[in-house]
C-alpha positions as CSV (number, residue, x, y, z in Angstrom):
1,M,4.6,12.8,-3.3
2,V,3.7,13.6,0.3
3,A,4.6,11.7,3.3
4,D,6.1,11.4,6.7
5,D,9.7,12.6,6.5
6,W,11.1,9.9,7.7
7,V,8.9,7.2,5.5
8,N,10.0,9.5,2.6
9,Q,13.7,9.6,3.3
10,R,14.0,6.0,3.9
11,L,11.5,5.2,0.9
12,L,13.2,7.2,-1.5
13,K,17.0,6.2,-0.6
14,G,15.9,2.6,-0.9
15,C,14.4,3.2,-3.9
16,C,17.3,4.9,-5.5
17,Q,19.4,3.3,-8.0
18,K,23.7,3.7,-8.4
19,N,23.5,6.6,-10.4
20,D,20.3,8.3,-8.9
21,V,20.6,11.6,-7.5
22,Y,18.9,12.0,-3.8
23,F,18.8,15.6,-2.5
24,L,17.3,16.9,0.5
25,A,16.3,20.3,1.0
26,D,16.4,22.6,3.7
27,R,15.2,26.7,4.3
28,S,18.5,28.0,3.9
29,E,18.6,30.6,1.0
30,G,18.4,29.6,-2.6
31,Q,22.3,30.2,-3.8
32,H,23.3,28.2,-1.1
33,Q,20.9,25.2,-1.9
34,R,22.1,25.2,-5.2
35,A,25.3,24.8,-4.2
36,L,24.6,22.1,-2.2
37,L,23.0,20.3,-4.8
38,A,25.7,20.5,-7.4
39,K,28.4,19.0,-4.5
40,V,25.6,15.9,-4.6
41,I,25.3,15.8,-8.2
42,A,29.2,15.6,-8.5
43,Q,29.3,12.1,-6.9
44,V,27.3,11.0,-10.1
45,F,29.0,13.7,-12.4
46,P,32.6,14.6,-11.2
47,D,33.3,17.9,-10.8
48,F,29.8,19.4,-11.5
49,E,30.0,21.5,-8.5
50,K,33.1,23.6,-9.8
51,L,30.8,25.5,-11.6
52,S,28.7,28.5,-10.2
53,Y,25.1,28.4,-11.2
54,P,23.6,31.6,-11.4
55,D,19.7,30.0,-11.4
56,W,17.8,26.9,-11.2
57,E,17.6,26.9,-15.0
58,S,21.1,26.9,-15.7
59,M,21.6,24.3,-13.2
60,F,18.7,22.1,-14.5
61,R,20.1,22.3,-18.0
62,A,23.5,21.8,-17.1
63,V,22.6,18.3,-15.6
64,N,20.8,17.3,-18.7
65,Y,24.1,18.0,-20.8
66,R,26.0,15.7,-19.0
67,T,24.1,12.5,-18.9
68,D,24.0,10.1,-21.7
69,K,21.6,7.8,-20.0
70,R,18.6,8.4,-18.2
71,F,18.6,8.7,-14.3
72,T,16.3,9.9,-11.5
73,L,16.9,13.6,-9.9
74,C,15.0,13.2,-6.6
75,L,14.2,16.4,-4.6
76,D,13.2,15.7,-1.0
77,E,11.1,18.8,0.9
78,F,10.7,20.5,-2.1
79,P,8.3,23.4,-1.3
80,Y,11.4,24.4,1.1
81,L,13.1,25.0,-2.3
82,V,9.9,26.8,-3.6
83,E,9.8,29.0,-0.5
84,Q,13.1,30.5,-0.9
85,S,13.1,30.3,-5.2
86,P,9.4,31.4,-5.8
87,E,10.4,31.2,-9.5
88,L,11.2,27.7,-9.6
89,P,7.9,25.6,-10.3
90,S,7.8,28.1,-13.5
91,V,11.3,27.0,-15.0
92,L,10.2,23.2,-14.2
93,Q,7.0,23.7,-16.4
94,K,9.2,25.4,-18.9
95,L,11.9,22.4,-19.1
96,V,9.0,19.9,-18.6
97,D,6.8,21.5,-21.5
98,E,9.7,21.2,-23.6
99,K,9.9,17.4,-23.5
100,Q,14.1,17.5,-23.9
101,L,14.9,16.3,-20.4
102,K,16.9,12.8,-20.4
103,Y,16.3,12.1,-16.6
104,N,13.1,11.8,-14.2
105,L,12.4,14.5,-11.7
106,V,11.0,13.5,-8.2
107,L,9.5,15.7,-6.6
108,C,8.7,15.1,-2.6
109,G,7.6,17.0,0.4
110,S,5.7,16.0,4.1
111,S,3.7,19.3,3.9
112,Q,0.4,18.1,2.1
113,N,-0.5,21.7,1.9
114,M,2.6,23.2,0.0
115,M,2.6,20.2,-2.1
116,Y,-0.9,19.8,-3.6
117,G,-1.1,23.8,-4.2
118,L,2.1,22.9,-6.4
119,F,0.5,20.2,-8.3
120,L,-3.3,20.4,-8.0
121,D,-3.9,24.0,-8.3
122,S,-5.5,24.6,-11.4
123,T,-3.8,28.0,-11.4
124,A,0.0,26.4,-10.3
125,P,2.5,26.4,-12.8
126,L,2.8,22.7,-12.6
127,Y,-0.7,21.8,-12.6
128,G,-1.0,18.7,-15.2
129,R,2.6,18.0,-15.1
130,A,2.9,15.3,-12.9
131,D,3.1,12.2,-14.7
132,E,2.0,10.4,-11.6
133,I,1.0,11.9,-7.8
134,M,1.2,9.5,-4.8
135,R,0.0,10.1,-1.4
136,L,2.0,8.2,1.3
137,T,-1.0,7.0,3.9
138,P,-0.2,5.4,7.2
139,I,0.8,1.8,7.2
140,R,-2.5,-0.7,8.2
141,L,-2.5,-2.2,12.0
142,P,-1.9,-5.6,10.4
143,Y,2.2,-4.8,10.1
144,I,3.0,-3.3,13.0
145,Q,2.6,-7.0,14.6
146,E,5.4,-8.4,12.0
147,A,7.8,-4.9,12.6
148,L,7.8,-5.0,16.4
149,N,7.0,-9.1,16.5
150,L,4.3,-8.9,18.8
151,N,0.9,-10.9,19.0
152,A,-2.7,-9.7,17.6
153,M,-3.3,-8.6,21.3
154,N,-0.4,-6.4,21.9
155,A,-0.6,-5.5,18.2
156,I,-3.8,-4.1,18.3
157,E,-2.8,-2.0,21.6
158,E,0.5,-0.9,20.1
159,Y,-1.1,0.5,16.9
160,A,-3.9,2.3,19.3
161,I,-0.9,4.2,20.6
162,W,1.3,4.7,17.9
163,G,-0.9,4.9,15.0
164,G,0.3,3.7,11.1
165,V,3.9,6.0,11.5
166,P,7.0,3.9,10.9
167,R,9.0,6.6,12.5
168,Y,7.1,6.2,15.8
169,W,7.4,2.4,15.8
170,E,11.2,2.8,15.5
171,L,11.2,5.0,18.7
172,R,8.8,2.2,20.3
173,E,11.2,-0.1,19.4
174,N,14.5,1.1,21.2
175,R,12.5,0.7,24.2
176,I,11.9,-2.1,26.6
177,S,8.0,-2.0,27.1
178,L,5.3,-0.5,26.0
179,D,4.6,2.2,29.1
180,D,8.3,3.0,29.2
181,A,8.0,4.2,25.4
182,M,5.2,6.2,26.4
183,W,6.7,8.1,28.9
184,H,10.0,8.9,27.3
185,N,8.5,9.7,23.9
186,I,4.8,11.1,24.8
187,L,4.4,12.1,28.4
188,S,7.7,13.1,29.1
189,V,7.9,17.2,28.5
190,N,11.6,16.2,27.6
191,G,10.1,13.8,25.1
192,T,10.5,13.5,21.5
193,L,7.2,13.1,20.7
194,Y,5.9,15.5,23.0
195,D,5.2,18.4,21.0
196,E,4.4,16.8,17.6
197,P,0.7,18.5,17.5
198,I,2.6,21.8,16.9
199,K,5.3,20.3,14.1
200,L,2.4,18.4,12.3
201,F,0.8,21.7,12.2
202,Q,3.3,24.2,11.3
203,D,3.6,23.6,7.4
204,D,0.3,23.1,6.7
205,V,-1.8,25.3,9.1
206,K,-1.8,29.2,9.2
207,D,-3.7,29.8,12.1
208,I,-1.7,27.1,14.5
209,V,-3.7,28.4,17.8
210,K,-6.9,28.0,16.4
211,T,-6.2,24.6,14.7
212,S,-4.9,23.3,18.1
213,T,-7.6,24.5,20.1
214,I,-10.3,22.7,17.9
215,M,-8.2,19.6,17.9
216,S,-8.1,20.0,21.7
217,Y,-11.6,19.8,22.2
218,I,-12.2,17.2,19.9
219,G,-9.3,15.1,21.6
220,T,-11.8,15.6,25.1
221,G,-14.9,14.1,23.4
222,A,-16.3,17.0,21.2
223,N,-17.6,15.3,17.8
224,R,-20.7,17.0,16.6
225,L,-19.8,20.6,14.9
226,S,-22.4,22.1,17.2
227,E,-20.6,21.1,20.4
228,I,-17.0,22.1,19.1
229,A,-18.1,25.4,18.3
230,A,-20.0,26.2,21.6
231,R,-16.5,25.6,23.1
232,C,-14.8,27.7,20.8
233,N,-17.5,30.4,21.4
234,E,-17.6,30.5,17.9
235,P,-20.2,30.3,15.4
236,A,-20.5,26.7,13.5
237,T,-19.7,28.6,10.4
238,N,-16.8,29.9,11.0
239,L,-15.6,26.2,11.7
240,S,-16.4,24.7,8.3
241,R,-13.3,25.6,6.5
242,P,-11.0,24.8,9.3
243,L,-12.1,21.6,10.0
244,K,-13.1,20.6,6.6
245,K,-8.9,21.6,6.1
246,L,-7.8,19.0,9.3
247,V,-10.4,16.4,7.4
248,D,-8.5,16.7,4.0
249,L,-5.0,16.9,5.5
250,G,-5.9,13.6,7.4
251,F,-5.9,14.4,10.8
252,L,-9.6,14.2,11.3
253,E,-11.8,11.8,10.0
254,K,-15.8,12.3,9.4
255,D,-18.0,9.2,10.6
256,V,-21.3,8.4,9.2
257,P,-23.3,7.1,11.2
258,F,-24.6,3.4,11.5
259,G,-27.6,3.6,9.3
260,I,-27.8,6.9,7.8
261,D,-27.9,7.0,4.3
262,E,-24.5,8.9,3.4
263,K,-25.9,10.9,0.3
264,R,-29.3,11.9,2.3
265,M,-26.5,13.1,5.2
266,R,-24.4,15.4,2.7
267,K,-28.0,16.8,1.6
268,R,-29.0,17.5,5.2
269,A,-26.0,18.8,6.1
270,S,-26.3,21.4,3.4
271,T,-29.0,22.8,5.6
272,R,-26.1,23.1,8.1
273,L,-27.9,20.5,10.9
274,P,-25.0,19.4,13.2
275,I,-25.3,15.9,12.2
276,H,-21.7,15.0,11.4
277,L,-19.2,13.4,13.9
278,W,-15.9,14.1,13.7
279,H,-13.2,12.1,14.9
280,S,-9.5,12.3,15.4
281,T,-7.3,9.7,13.7
282,I,-3.5,10.1,13.6
283,S,-3.1,12.8,16.3
284,L,-5.6,11.2,18.8
285,L,-2.9,10.7,21.2
286,F,-1.3,13.6,20.8
287,L,-4.1,15.7,21.4
288,I,-5.2,14.1,24.3
289,V,-1.6,14.7,25.8
290,R,-2.1,18.3,24.8
291,S,-5.3,18.4,26.9
292,L,-3.6,16.9,29.8
293,N,-0.4,19.4,29.5
294,L,-0.8,20.5,32.7
295,I,-1.2,17.7,34.5
296,V,2.2,16.0,32.6
297,A,4.3,19.0,33.5
298,Y,3.2,19.0,37.2
299,Q,4.1,15.2,37.6
300,S,7.1,15.8,35.7
301,N,8.5,18.5,38.4
302,R,8.0,16.4,41.3
303,L,10.2,13.8,39.8
C-alpha cells in the first residue's frame, strides 16, 4: 500500500480492530525496531516483549505460535525496516510460501518507489506474494466541499491550492481564511509546507537537485520536453527517464491535446518529436513557491 503518511496512519488505525496490531516503523536499527514492535505486540499478547528476538524470522514465528485466532499485523513504513534489515523481504517470502501463518500481514509505506520495488519488481522476493496491492490516490474534488464546509465556488478555489491530500486539508481547517492558511503553511519560510517538495522527493528520487530543477521549470510554464531540455541545458534524451519517473510517481501528468489521437501520438513520440505536454498536478503549488523562494524570503525578512 502506498499513501500519504497522514492518510495512511489515520486509515489503518481506523480499520484496525481490538486484537489487531499496528506498528509505525522508523529509521532506527533492526534490533531496536524489533524491541519496539515487541512492546506493541505485547498489548495483544502479554509478556511478548520479555523475550529477546535475534532476527525477524524468530519474531514472526513467535507471533504465529502465540495466536490461536486470526488477526492482522500491520507494519507501516515497511521500507524503513527493509533499509536496516535487507533480509526482511526474503524472510517474509519464506513464511508466506510455507502457508503456515495464522495472521494477516499488511505492509504499508509512503515511498512509492521503494514499495513498488519490493512488490512489483519481478526479481524481488515478495513479487507475486501479495493478495492485494492498493495505491491510495488523492481524494477527488467534491469531498473537500463537505470536509471544509464550503460552497461550490470556494471548494474549487481551495482544491486548487490544497489538492486531494487530507493532511493539507487539516492544516487549512486550522486557519480562519484561505489567505491566512496559505501564508502560515506555504508562503512563510517557517511554514509547515514550505519545504514540502524536497520532503516529497527524499524517499523516491535519487537526484533531488536535478528533479527539483526540472519541476521548477515546469512550474514556471515549460510544458514541452524540448523546452524543458533547453532550460536545463541538456539533451532531451537525458530527461526522458527522470520525466517518466515523475509521471509514474504521480508528480507530473501527460496531457494529450484535444483532437489528437493518443495512439498516433505515441507512435510519433517514438521519433522523439516534442509533442508531449507536461503538467504538474500534485505539486503545482509547491513548485511555484520554490520558484519564488527569493521573493518569499525577502518579504519575510521585511516583516
